[in-house]
DSSP file (Angstrom, degrees, kcal/mol; ACC not computed):
  #  RESIDUE AA STRUCTURE BP1 BP2  ACC     N-H-->O    O-->H-N    N-H-->O    O-->H-N    TCO  KAPPA ALPHA  PHI   PSI    X-CA   Y-CA   Z-CA
    1    1 A M              0   0    0      0, 0.0     2,-0.4     0, 0.0   153,-0.0   0.000 360.0 360.0 360.0 153.5   11.0    1.7   -3.4
    2    2 A D        -     0   0    0      2,-0.0     2,-0.4     0, 0.0   154,-0.0  -0.828 360.0-170.4 -94.2 134.9   11.5    3.0    0.1
    3    3 A V        -     0   0    0     -2,-0.4     2,-0.5   153,-0.4   153,-0.0  -0.992  12.3-157.9-128.9 133.2   12.9    0.4    2.6
    4    4 A V        -     0   0    0     -2,-0.4     2,-0.3     2,-0.0    -2,-0.0  -0.958  17.4-153.7-109.7 125.7   13.1    0.8    6.4
    5    5 A L        -     0   0    0     -2,-0.5     4,-0.0     1,-0.1    -2,-0.0  -0.683  18.5-145.4-100.1 151.5   15.7   -1.5    8.0
    6    6 A T  S    S+     0   0    0     -2,-0.3    -1,-0.1     1,-0.2    -2,-0.0   0.614  91.4  29.5 -87.2 -14.2   15.8   -2.8   11.5
    7    7 A E  S    S-     0   0    0      2,-0.0    -1,-0.2     0, 0.0     2,-0.1  -0.992  96.1 -97.4-141.7 148.4   19.6   -2.6   11.6
    8    8 A P        +     0   0    0      0, 0.0     2,-0.3     0, 0.0    -2,-0.0  -0.419  44.1 175.9 -68.4 137.6   22.0   -0.3    9.8
    9    9 A L        -     0   0    0     -2,-0.1    -4,-0.1    -4,-0.0     3,-0.0  -0.979  34.2-107.2-137.1 150.1   23.6   -1.7    6.6
   10   10 A E    >>  -     0   0    0     -2,-0.3     4,-2.1     1,-0.1     3,-0.6  -0.524  31.4-120.1 -71.8 143.6   25.9   -0.2    4.1
   11   11 A P  H 3> S+     0   0    0      0, 0.0     4,-2.7     0, 0.0     5,-0.2   0.871 114.3  55.3 -52.8 -39.5   24.2    0.6    0.7
   12   12 A A  H 3> S+     0   0    0      1,-0.2     4,-2.3     2,-0.2     5,-0.1   0.877 107.5  49.5 -62.8 -37.0   26.7   -1.7   -1.1
   13   13 A D  H <> S+     0   0    0     -3,-0.6     4,-2.6     2,-0.2    -1,-0.2   0.897 110.8  49.5 -68.7 -40.6   25.6   -4.6    1.2
   14   14 A I  H  X S+     0   0    0     -4,-2.1     4,-2.7     2,-0.2     5,-0.3   0.934 110.9  50.4 -61.7 -45.7   22.0   -3.9    0.6
   15   15 A L  H  X S+     0   0    0     -4,-2.7     4,-2.2     1,-0.2    -2,-0.2   0.926 112.0  47.0 -57.5 -47.4   22.6   -3.8   -3.1
   16   16 A R  H  X S+     0   0    0     -4,-2.3     4,-1.1     2,-0.2    -2,-0.2   0.928 113.8  47.3 -62.6 -46.5   24.4   -7.2   -3.0
   17   17 A R  H  < S+     0   0    0     -4,-2.6     4,-0.5     1,-0.2     3,-0.4   0.911 114.2  45.8 -64.4 -43.5   21.7   -8.8   -0.8
   18   18 A L  H >X S+     0   0    0     -4,-2.7     3,-1.6     1,-0.2     4,-1.0   0.886 104.9  61.2 -67.8 -37.4   18.8   -7.6   -2.9
   19   19 A A  H 3< S+     0   0    0     -4,-2.2     3,-0.3    -5,-0.3    -1,-0.2   0.820  99.1  58.2 -59.0 -30.5   20.6   -8.6   -6.2
   20   20 A L  T 3< S+     0   0    0     -4,-1.1    -1,-0.3    -3,-0.4    -2,-0.2   0.706 110.9  41.7 -70.9 -19.9   20.6  -12.2   -5.0
   21   21 A T  T <4 S+     0   0    0     -3,-1.6    -1,-0.2    -4,-0.5    -2,-0.2   0.529  88.8 106.2-107.0  -8.4   16.8  -12.3   -4.6
   22   22 A L  S  < S-     0   0    0     -4,-1.0     3,-0.1    -3,-0.3     6,-0.0  -0.418  71.7-111.7 -77.8 147.9   15.6  -10.4   -7.7
   23   23 A P    >   -     0   0    0      0, 0.0     3,-1.8     0, 0.0    -1,-0.1  -0.328  49.9 -76.7 -69.5 159.5   14.0  -12.2  -10.7
   24   24 A A  T 3  S+     0   0    0      1,-0.2     3,-0.1    -2,-0.0     0, 0.0  -0.273 119.0  26.9 -55.8 138.3   15.9  -12.3  -14.0
   25   25 A G  T 3  S+     0   0    0      1,-0.2     2,-0.5    -3,-0.1    -1,-0.2   0.323  96.5 105.4  90.5  -7.5   15.8   -9.1  -15.9
   26   26 A I    <   +     0   0    0     -3,-1.8     2,-0.3    -7,-0.1    -1,-0.2  -0.920  44.2 174.2-108.4 129.7   15.4   -6.9  -12.9
   27   27 A A  E     -a  153   0A   0    125,-2.2   127,-1.7    -2,-0.5     2,-0.5  -0.917  31.8-116.7-129.9 157.0   18.3   -4.8  -11.7
   28   28 A I  E     -a  154   0A   0     -2,-0.3   127,-0.2   125,-0.3     3,-0.1  -0.830  16.5-162.7 -95.9 128.5   18.8   -2.2   -9.0
   29   29 A A  E     -     0   0A   0    125,-2.5     2,-0.3    -2,-0.5   126,-0.2   0.907  65.8 -26.5 -76.3 -43.8   19.8    1.2  -10.3
   30   30 A S  E     -a  155   0A   0    124,-0.7   126,-2.1     2,-0.0     2,-0.4  -0.989  45.7-140.0-165.6 161.3   21.0    2.6   -7.0
   31   31 A V        +     0   0    0     -2,-0.3     2,-0.4   125,-0.2   -16,-0.0  -1.000  25.7 176.2-128.8 130.4   20.8    2.4   -3.2
   32   32 A A        -     0   0    0     -2,-0.4     2,-0.4   -21,-0.1    -2,-0.0  -0.999  27.4-128.6-138.0 138.9   20.8    5.6   -1.1
   33   33 A Q        +     0   0    0     -2,-0.4     2,-0.3     0, 0.0    -2,-0.0  -0.721  33.0 177.9 -84.7 131.7   20.5    6.2    2.6
   34   34 A V        -     0   0    0     -2,-0.4     2,-0.0     4,-0.1    -2,-0.0  -0.913  34.8 -90.8-130.5 159.9   17.9    8.9    3.4
   35   35 A S    >   -     0   0    0     -2,-0.3     3,-1.8     1,-0.1    -1,-0.0  -0.342  32.6-121.3 -66.3 147.5   16.6   10.2    6.7
   36   36 A L  T 3  S+     0   0    0      1,-0.3    -1,-0.1    -2,-0.0   -32,-0.0   0.768 115.3  51.0 -61.8 -25.1   13.5    8.6    8.2
   37   37 A N  T 3  S+     0   0    0      2,-0.0    -1,-0.3     3,-0.0     3,-0.1   0.311  84.3 117.5 -96.9  10.7   11.7   11.9    8.1
   38   38 A A  S <  S-     0   0    0     -3,-1.8     3,-0.1     1,-0.1    -4,-0.1  -0.412  80.1 -89.2 -68.8 151.4   12.6   12.4    4.4
   39   39 A P        -     0   0    0      0, 0.0    -1,-0.1     0, 0.0     5,-0.1  -0.289  51.8 -96.3 -59.2 148.4    9.6   12.6    2.0
   40   40 A A    >   -     0   0    0      1,-0.1     3,-1.6    -3,-0.1     4,-0.5  -0.272  30.9-112.7 -62.1 151.9    8.5    9.3    0.6
   41   41 A L  G >  S+     0   0    0      1,-0.3     3,-1.9     2,-0.2     4,-0.4   0.863 116.5  65.8 -54.3 -38.0    9.8    8.4   -2.8
   42   42 A Q  G >  S+     0   0    0      1,-0.3     3,-1.1     2,-0.2    72,-0.3   0.791  90.1  65.5 -56.4 -29.2    6.2    8.7   -4.1
   43   43 A A  G <  S+     0   0    0     -3,-1.6    -1,-0.3     1,-0.2    -2,-0.2   0.746 101.1  49.6 -67.2 -22.6    6.3   12.4   -3.3
   44   44 A D  G <  S+     0   0    0     -3,-1.9   101,-2.1    -4,-0.5    -1,-0.2   0.478  82.0 118.3 -92.8  -4.6    9.1   12.8   -6.0
   45   45 A L  E <   +B  144   0B   0     -3,-1.1    69,-0.3    -4,-0.4    99,-0.3  -0.438  29.2 164.8 -66.2 131.9    7.1   10.9   -8.7
   46   46 A R  E     +     0   0B   0     97,-3.4    66,-2.7     1,-0.4     2,-0.3   0.677  57.5   0.8-119.4 -33.1    6.4   13.2  -11.7
   47   47 A W  E     -BC 143 111B   0     96,-1.7    96,-2.9    64,-0.3    -1,-0.4  -0.991  50.0-148.6-155.5 161.2    5.3   11.0  -14.6
   48   48 A A  E     -BC 142 110B   0     62,-2.4    62,-3.0    -2,-0.3     2,-0.4  -0.993  13.5-149.2-132.2 140.4    4.7    7.4  -15.7
   49   49 A E  E     -BC 141 109B   0     92,-2.6    91,-2.9    -2,-0.4    92,-1.4  -0.931  15.7-171.2-114.1 134.8    5.2    5.9  -19.1
   50   50 A Y  E     -BC 139 108B   0     58,-3.0    58,-2.6    -2,-0.4     2,-0.6  -0.921  22.8-143.3-124.2 145.6    3.1    3.0  -20.5
   51   51 A L  E     -BC 138 107B   0     87,-3.1    87,-2.1    -2,-0.3     2,-0.5  -0.959  28.3-165.8-103.4 115.5    3.2    0.8  -23.5
   52   52 A V  E     -BC 137 106B   0     54,-3.0    54,-2.8    -2,-0.6     2,-0.6  -0.899  11.4-166.2-108.4 124.0   -0.4    0.3  -24.4
   53   53 A T  E     +BC 136 105B   0     83,-2.9    83,-2.6    -2,-0.5     2,-0.4  -0.952  19.5 175.3-107.7 121.3   -1.4   -2.4  -26.9
   54   54 A V  E     -BC 135 104B   0     50,-2.5    50,-2.5    -2,-0.6     2,-1.1  -0.976  35.6-130.7-133.4 140.0   -5.0   -2.0  -28.0
   55   55 A E  E     + C   0 103B   0     79,-2.4    48,-0.3    -2,-0.4    46,-0.0  -0.761  43.3 154.2 -87.8  96.8   -7.2   -3.7  -30.6
   56   56 A T        -     0   0    0     46,-1.5    47,-0.2    -2,-1.1    -1,-0.2   0.797  41.5-144.3 -96.6 -32.2   -8.5   -0.7  -32.5
   57   57 A G        +     0   0    0     45,-2.4     2,-0.2     1,-0.3    46,-0.1   0.557  62.4 122.2  74.3   6.7   -9.3   -2.2  -35.9
   58   58 A E        -     0   0    0     44,-0.4    -1,-0.3     1,-0.1    -2,-0.2  -0.633  66.6-107.3-101.7 159.3   -8.1    1.1  -37.4
   59   59 A S     >  -     0   0    0     -2,-0.2     4,-2.4    -3,-0.1     5,-0.2  -0.325  34.3-106.8 -74.8 164.5   -5.4    1.9  -39.9
   60   60 A R  H  > S+     0   0    0      1,-0.2     4,-3.0     2,-0.2     5,-0.2   0.904 121.9  54.2 -58.4 -41.2   -2.2    3.6  -38.8
   61   61 A A  H  > S+     0   0    0      1,-0.2     4,-2.1     2,-0.2    -1,-0.2   0.905 109.5  46.9 -61.8 -41.8   -3.3    6.8  -40.4
   62   62 A Q  H  > S+     0   0    0      2,-0.2     4,-2.1     1,-0.2    -1,-0.2   0.909 113.7  48.3 -65.2 -42.1   -6.6    6.8  -38.4
   63   63 A I  H  X S+     0   0    0     -4,-2.4     4,-2.4     2,-0.2    -2,-0.2   0.939 112.7  47.3 -64.4 -47.4   -4.7    6.0  -35.2
   64   64 A E  H  X S+     0   0    0     -4,-3.0     4,-2.7     1,-0.2    -1,-0.2   0.869 110.3  53.4 -63.1 -36.6   -2.1    8.8  -35.8
   65   65 A A  H  X S+     0   0    0     -4,-2.1     4,-2.4    -5,-0.2    -1,-0.2   0.909 110.2  47.3 -65.0 -41.3   -4.9   11.2  -36.6
   66   66 A G  H  X S+     0   0    0     -4,-2.1     4,-2.1     2,-0.2    -2,-0.2   0.911 113.1  48.1 -64.7 -43.0   -6.7   10.5  -33.3
   67   67 A V  H  X S+     0   0    0     -4,-2.4     4,-2.4     2,-0.2    -2,-0.2   0.925 113.1  48.1 -62.7 -45.6   -3.5   10.8  -31.3
   68   68 A Q  H  X S+     0   0    0     -4,-2.7     4,-2.0     1,-0.2    -2,-0.2   0.900 109.6  52.8 -63.4 -40.8   -2.6   14.1  -33.0
   69   69 A A  H  X S+     0   0    0     -4,-2.4     4,-0.9     1,-0.2    -1,-0.2   0.912 110.9  46.7 -62.7 -42.0   -6.1   15.4  -32.4
   70   70 A L  H >< S+     0   0    0     -4,-2.1     3,-0.5     1,-0.2    -1,-0.2   0.923 112.8  49.2 -65.5 -42.9   -5.9   14.6  -28.7
   71   71 A M  H 3< S+     0   0    0     -4,-2.4    -1,-0.2     1,-0.2    -2,-0.2   0.810 114.2  45.9 -67.8 -28.6   -2.4   16.2  -28.4
   72   72 A E  H 3< S+     0   0    0     -4,-2.0    -1,-0.2    -5,-0.2    -2,-0.2   0.584  89.4 108.5 -88.4 -10.8   -3.6   19.3  -30.2
   73   73 A A    <<  -     0   0    0     -4,-0.9     3,-0.1    -3,-0.5    -3,-0.0  -0.379  66.0-143.3 -67.8 142.6   -6.8   19.7  -28.2
   74   74 A S  S    S+     0   0    0      1,-0.2     2,-0.3    -2,-0.1    -1,-0.1   0.761  83.6   2.5 -77.0 -24.0   -6.8   22.5  -25.7
   75   75 A S        -     0   0    0     13,-0.1    -1,-0.2     2,-0.0     2,-0.2  -0.984  50.8-161.5-154.8 160.9   -8.8   20.3  -23.3
   76   76 A A        -     0   0    0     -2,-0.3    11,-2.7    -3,-0.1    12,-0.2  -0.703  25.2-153.2-144.8  86.2  -10.2   16.8  -23.0
   77   77 A M  E     +F   86   0C   0      9,-0.2     2,-0.3    -2,-0.2     9,-0.2  -0.404  22.0 167.2 -71.2 135.2  -12.9   16.9  -20.3
   78   78 A R  E     -F   85   0C   0      7,-3.1     7,-2.7    -2,-0.1     2,-0.4  -0.848  27.7-129.3-136.1 169.3  -13.5   13.6  -18.5
   79   79 A A  E     +F   84   0C   0     -2,-0.3     2,-0.4     5,-0.2     5,-0.2  -0.993  22.7 174.7-127.2 136.1  -15.4   12.5  -15.4
   80   80 A R  E >  S-F   83   0C   0      3,-2.7     3,-1.9    -2,-0.4    -2,-0.0  -0.985  72.9  -8.8-140.9 128.4  -14.0   10.4  -12.5
   81   81 A R  T 3  S-     0   0    0     -2,-0.4     3,-0.1     1,-0.3    -1,-0.1   0.866 130.1 -54.1  53.0  40.3  -15.8    9.6   -9.3
   82   82 A G  T 3  S+     0   0    0      1,-0.2     2,-0.4     0, 0.0    -1,-0.3   0.491 116.6 109.6  78.1   3.0  -18.6   12.0  -10.2
   83   83 A K  E <   -F   80   0C   0     -3,-1.9    -3,-2.7     2,-0.0     2,-0.3  -0.903  63.8-130.2-115.9 143.0  -16.2   14.9  -10.7
   84   84 A S  E     +F   79   0C   0     -2,-0.4     2,-0.3    -5,-0.2    -5,-0.2  -0.670  33.7 164.7 -87.5 141.3  -15.2   16.6  -14.0
   85   85 A Y  E     -F   78   0C   0     -7,-2.7    -7,-3.1    -2,-0.3     2,-0.7  -0.975  40.0-108.6-150.8 162.8  -11.6   17.2  -14.9
   86   86 A D  E     -F   77   0C   0     -2,-0.3     4,-0.2    -9,-0.2    -9,-0.2  -0.856  24.0-173.2 -98.3 112.3   -9.4   18.0  -17.9
   87   87 A L    >>  +     0   0    0    -11,-2.7     3,-1.9    -2,-0.7     4,-0.7   0.802  69.8  80.2 -70.9 -30.8   -7.4   15.0  -19.0
   88   88 A R  G >4 S+     0   0    0      1,-0.3     3,-1.4   -12,-0.2    -1,-0.2   0.852  88.4  50.0 -55.2 -46.4   -5.3   17.0  -21.6
   89   89 A P  G 34 S+     0   0    0      0, 0.0    -1,-0.3     0, 0.0    -2,-0.1   0.690 107.0  58.9 -67.9 -12.4   -2.8   18.6  -19.2
   90   90 A L  G <4 S+     0   0    0     -3,-1.9    21,-3.0    -4,-0.2     2,-0.9   0.631  87.3  83.0 -86.7 -14.5   -2.1   15.1  -17.7
   91   91 A V  E <<  +D  110   0B   0     -3,-1.4    19,-0.2    -4,-0.7     3,-0.1  -0.801  52.6 174.8 -93.3 104.7   -1.1   13.7  -21.1
   92   92 A L  E     -     0   0B   0     17,-2.0     2,-0.3    -2,-0.9    18,-0.2   0.867  65.4 -11.3 -79.6 -37.8    2.6   14.6  -21.5
   93   93 A S  E     -D  109   0B   0     16,-1.7    16,-2.7     2,-0.0     2,-0.4  -0.980  50.3-165.1-160.7 152.4    3.1   12.7  -24.8
   94   94 A L  E     +D  108   0B   0     -2,-0.3     2,-0.4    14,-0.2    14,-0.2  -0.995  15.5 176.6-136.1 133.1    1.5   10.1  -27.0
   95   95 A Q  E     -D  107   0B   0     12,-2.0    12,-3.2    -2,-0.4     2,-0.7  -0.982  29.3-132.3-142.8 128.7    3.4    8.2  -29.7
   96   96 A V  E     +D  106   0B   0     -2,-0.4    10,-0.2    10,-0.2     3,-0.1  -0.703  27.3 177.2 -77.3 116.6    2.3    5.5  -32.0
   97   97 A E  E     -     0   0B   0      8,-2.8     2,-0.3    -2,-0.7     9,-0.2   0.869  59.7 -11.6 -90.2 -41.6    5.0    2.9  -31.8
   98   98 A A  E     -D  105   0B   0      7,-1.6     7,-3.3     2,-0.0     2,-0.4  -0.990  47.8-158.5-158.8 150.8    3.7    0.1  -34.1
   99   99 A V  E     +D  104   0B   0     -2,-0.3     2,-0.4     5,-0.2     5,-0.2  -0.992  18.6 169.5-133.1 126.9    0.5   -1.0  -35.9
  100  100 A S  E >   -D  103   0B   0      3,-2.6     3,-2.2    -2,-0.4     2,-0.2  -0.953  60.6 -45.1-142.2 117.9    0.1   -4.6  -36.9
  101  101 A G  T 3  S-     0   0    0     -2,-0.4   -44,-0.0     1,-0.3     0, 0.0  -0.441 123.6 -19.9  61.2-125.2   -3.2   -6.0  -38.2
  102  102 A S  T 3  S+     0   0    0     -2,-0.2   -45,-2.4   -45,-0.1   -46,-1.5   0.407 123.2  82.9 -95.8   2.4   -6.0   -4.7  -35.9
  103  103 A S  E <   -CD  55 100B   0     -3,-2.2    -3,-2.6   -48,-0.3     2,-0.3  -0.771  55.0-165.3-112.2 155.8   -3.7   -3.8  -33.0
  104  104 A A  E     -CD  54  99B   0    -50,-2.5   -50,-2.5    -2,-0.3     2,-0.5  -0.974  13.3-144.1-133.7 147.1   -1.6   -0.8  -32.2
  105  105 A Q  E     -CD  53  98B   0     -7,-3.3    -8,-2.8    -2,-0.3    -7,-1.6  -0.967  23.7-177.5-111.3 125.3    1.1   -0.1  -29.7
  106  106 A I  E     -CD  52  96B   0    -54,-2.8   -54,-3.0    -2,-0.5     2,-0.6  -0.979  22.4-139.8-126.9 132.8    1.1    3.4  -28.3
  107  107 A V  E     -CD  51  95B   0    -12,-3.2   -12,-2.0    -2,-0.4     2,-0.5  -0.833  24.0-170.6 -92.0 122.5    3.6    4.9  -25.8
  108  108 A V  E     -CD  50  94B   0    -58,-2.6   -58,-3.0    -2,-0.6     2,-0.6  -0.963   9.5-168.3-119.3 120.0    1.7    7.1  -23.3
  109  109 A R  E     -CD  49  93B   0    -16,-2.7   -17,-2.0    -2,-0.5   -16,-1.7  -0.951  16.3-175.8-110.1 121.9    3.5    9.3  -20.9
  110  110 A L  E     -CD  48  91B   0    -62,-3.0   -62,-2.4    -2,-0.6   -19,-0.2  -0.901  30.5-106.7-122.4 143.9    1.2   10.7  -18.2
  111  111 A R  E     -C   47   0B   0    -21,-3.0     8,-2.8    -2,-0.4   -64,-0.3  -0.418  31.3-177.1 -61.4 138.5    1.7   13.2  -15.4
  112  112 A A  E     +G  118   0D   0    -66,-2.7     2,-0.4     6,-0.2     6,-0.3  -0.683  27.7 137.6-139.8  81.2    1.8   11.4  -12.0
  113  113 A D  E  >  -G  117   0D   0      4,-2.1     4,-2.3    -2,-0.2   -67,-0.1  -0.991  51.3-143.8-137.4 124.7    2.1   14.1   -9.4
  114  114 A A  T  4 S+     0   0    0     -2,-0.4     4,-0.1   -69,-0.3    -1,-0.1   0.814 105.5  37.1 -58.1 -30.8    0.2   14.4   -6.1
  115  115 A N  T  4 S+     0   0    0      2,-0.1    -1,-0.2     1,-0.1     3,-0.1   0.845 124.6  36.0 -90.3 -37.4   -0.1   18.2   -6.5
  116  116 A A  T  4 S-     0   0    0      1,-0.3    -2,-0.2   -70,-0.0    -1,-0.1   0.498 115.4-100.5 -98.8  -4.6   -0.6   18.5  -10.3
  117  117 A G  E  <  -G  113   0D   0     -4,-2.3    -4,-2.1     2,-0.0     2,-0.4  -0.201  26.2-104.6 105.8 161.8   -2.8   15.4  -10.9
  118  118 A T  E     -G  112   0D   0     -6,-0.3    -6,-0.2    -4,-0.1     2,-0.2  -0.993  23.6-145.6-131.4 127.7   -2.3   11.9  -12.2
  119  119 A G        -     0   0    0     -8,-2.8    -9,-0.1    -2,-0.4     3,-0.1  -0.561   9.0-146.3 -88.4 156.0   -3.4   10.6  -15.6
  120  120 A R    >>  -     0   0    0     -2,-0.2     4,-1.5     1,-0.1     3,-0.7  -0.979  13.1-138.0-123.9 135.5   -4.6    7.1  -16.3
  121  121 A P  H 3> S+     0   0    0      0, 0.0     4,-2.4     0, 0.0     5,-0.2   0.848 103.8  58.6 -61.2 -34.3   -4.0    5.2  -19.5
  122  122 A D  H 3> S+     0   0    0      1,-0.2     4,-1.9     2,-0.2     5,-0.1   0.849 104.5  51.7 -64.8 -31.5   -7.6    3.9  -19.6
  123  123 A E  H <> S+     0   0    0     -3,-0.7     4,-2.4     2,-0.2    -1,-0.2   0.873 107.9  51.8 -70.5 -36.7   -8.9    7.4  -19.6
  124  124 A V  H  X S+     0   0    0     -4,-1.5     4,-1.7     2,-0.2    -2,-0.2   0.929 109.2  50.4 -63.1 -44.5   -6.6    8.2  -22.6
  125  125 A L  H  <>S+     0   0    0     -4,-2.4     5,-3.2     1,-0.2     4,-0.3   0.904 110.4  49.4 -60.6 -41.5   -7.9    5.2  -24.4
  126  126 A S  H ><5S+     0   0    0     -4,-1.9     3,-1.4     4,-0.3     5,-0.3   0.913 108.6  52.6 -63.1 -42.0  -11.5    6.4  -23.7
  127  127 A A  H 3<5S+     0   0    0     -4,-2.4    -1,-0.2     1,-0.3    -2,-0.2   0.812 108.7  51.3 -63.7 -28.7  -10.7    9.9  -25.0
  128  128 A L  T 3<5S-     0   0    0     -4,-1.7    -1,-0.3    -5,-0.1    -2,-0.2   0.486 124.0-106.0 -85.2  -3.2   -9.3    8.3  -28.2
  129  129 A G  T < 5S+     0   0    0     -3,-1.4    -3,-0.2    -4,-0.3     3,-0.2   0.620  95.7 105.0  91.1  14.1  -12.5    6.3  -28.6
  130  130 A W    > < +     0   0    0     -5,-3.2     3,-1.2    -6,-0.2    -4,-0.3  -0.035  31.2 125.8-115.6  29.4  -11.1    2.9  -27.6
  131  131 A G  T 3  S+     0   0    0     -6,-0.3    -5,-0.2    -5,-0.3    -1,-0.1   0.778  81.7  37.4 -61.5 -28.4  -12.6    2.6  -24.1
  132  132 A D  T 3  S+     0   0    0     -3,-0.2    -1,-0.3    -7,-0.1    -2,-0.1   0.389  92.4 113.3-103.8   2.8  -14.2   -0.7  -24.8
  133  133 A A  S <  S-     0   0    0     -3,-1.2     2,-0.1     1,-0.1   -77,-0.1  -0.429  80.2 -97.0 -75.9 147.5  -11.4   -2.2  -26.9
  134  134 A P        +     0   0    0      0, 0.0   -79,-2.4     0, 0.0     2,-0.3  -0.433  57.3 179.6 -59.9 136.1   -9.3   -5.1  -25.7
  135  135 A V  E     -B   54   0B   0    -81,-0.2     2,-0.4    -2,-0.1   -81,-0.2  -0.979  31.9-158.9-145.8 150.4   -6.2   -3.7  -24.2
  136  136 A Q  E     -B   53   0B   0    -83,-2.6   -83,-2.9    -2,-0.3     2,-0.5  -0.998  16.8-164.1-128.2 129.1   -2.9   -4.6  -22.5
  137  137 A I  E     -B   52   0B   0     -2,-0.4     2,-0.5   -85,-0.2   -85,-0.2  -0.961   7.3-178.2-120.3 124.5   -1.2   -1.9  -20.4
  138  138 A H  E     -B   51   0B   0    -87,-2.1   -87,-3.1    -2,-0.5     2,-0.5  -0.968  21.5-141.2-124.4 115.3    2.4   -2.2  -19.4
  139  139 A R  E     +B   50   0B   0     -2,-0.5   -89,-0.3   -89,-0.2     3,-0.1  -0.652  26.5 173.2 -75.7 123.0    4.0    0.5  -17.2
  140  140 A R  E     +     0   0B   0    -91,-2.9     2,-0.3    -2,-0.5   -90,-0.2   0.794  53.5  13.2-102.7 -35.2    7.6    0.9  -18.6
  141  141 A K  E     -B   49   0B   0    -92,-1.4   -92,-2.6     9,-0.1     2,-0.4  -0.974  51.2-152.5-145.2 154.2    9.2    3.8  -16.8
  142  142 A L  E     -BE  48 149B   0      7,-1.6     7,-2.8    -2,-0.3     2,-0.5  -0.991  14.4-150.7-124.3 138.4    8.7    6.2  -13.9
  143  143 A G  E     -BE  47 148B   0    -96,-2.9   -97,-3.4    -2,-0.4   -96,-1.7  -0.944  14.3-171.5-112.4 124.2   10.1    9.7  -13.9
  144  144 A F  E     -B   45   0B   0      3,-2.7   -99,-0.2    -2,-0.5  -102,-0.1  -0.677  38.2-106.6-108.4 164.5   11.1   11.2  -10.6
  145  145 A E  S    S+     0   0    0   -101,-2.1  -100,-0.1    -2,-0.2     3,-0.1   0.849 119.5  30.7 -57.6 -35.1   12.1   14.8   -9.8
  146  146 A T  S    S-     0   0    0      1,-0.2     2,-0.3  -102,-0.1    -1,-0.2   0.657 129.6  -3.9-103.5 -17.7   15.7   13.8   -9.3
  147  147 A F        -     0   0    0      2,-0.0    -3,-2.7     0, 0.0     2,-0.4  -0.980  63.3-109.7-164.7 170.0   16.1   10.8  -11.7
  148  148 A E  E     -E  143   0B   0     -2,-0.3    -5,-0.2    -5,-0.2    -3,-0.0  -0.921  21.1-145.2-112.6 136.4   14.4    8.4  -14.2
  149  149 A V  E     -E  142   0B   0     -7,-2.8    -7,-1.6    -2,-0.4     6,-0.1  -0.897  20.8-139.6-101.2 114.6   13.8    4.7  -13.4
  150  150 A P    >   -     0   0    0      0, 0.0     3,-1.4     0, 0.0  -121,-0.1  -0.144  29.7 -94.9 -67.9 170.4   14.2    2.6  -16.5
  151  151 A E  T 3  S+     0   0    0      1,-0.3   -10,-0.1   -10,-0.1    -2,-0.0   0.832 119.2  40.9 -55.7 -39.8   11.8   -0.3  -17.3
  152  152 A T  T 3  S+     0   0    0   -126,-0.1  -125,-2.2     2,-0.0     2,-0.3  -0.067 102.9  76.4-109.1  34.8   14.0   -3.0  -15.8
  153  153 A S  E <   -a   27   0A   0     -3,-1.4     2,-0.3  -127,-0.2  -125,-0.3  -0.951  56.0-149.8-140.1 163.0   15.4   -1.4  -12.6
  154  154 A L  E     -a   28   0A   0   -127,-1.7  -125,-2.5    -2,-0.3  -124,-0.7  -0.932  13.5-136.8-125.6 150.3   14.3   -0.6   -9.1
  155  155 A R  E      a   30   0A   0     -2,-0.3  -124,-0.2  -127,-0.2  -127,-0.0  -0.947 360.0 360.0-104.8 128.8   15.4    2.2   -6.8
  156  156 A V              0   0    0   -126,-2.1  -153,-0.4    -2,-0.5  -125,-0.2   0.366 360.0 360.0-109.3 360.0   15.9    1.1   -3.3
């Protein structure tokens, strides 16, 4: 996150103060001072990774075949806000992590770039034929141009 302070503080002091207020399981990866006119952190965002749990009712083989077909497709046309776009270049990777009973866990890594476009996990599910299935979506990681933020850390 980007933080603007009303008084100057050393990065180590900021780190210490924030660590006292964070919930269990959340840690700060780093603190860096940047110029007020530096681009926002969001400008460096390149991708987001999600763990998607979806009730498909399909076998692992069916799920993997659908994932493989989407990844091998040259395009996957979708519509958002009345405009047509190609979802396929926004899907960086799809991986079936687990299948248990009628549910599957799939790791979805999507482009998240203001210039190159941003993918949405619900659109990937629709492209796989699971648009109406019960789903839980958990964003696990963010990838920035200069570094990767793991699931349980924040950049200040």
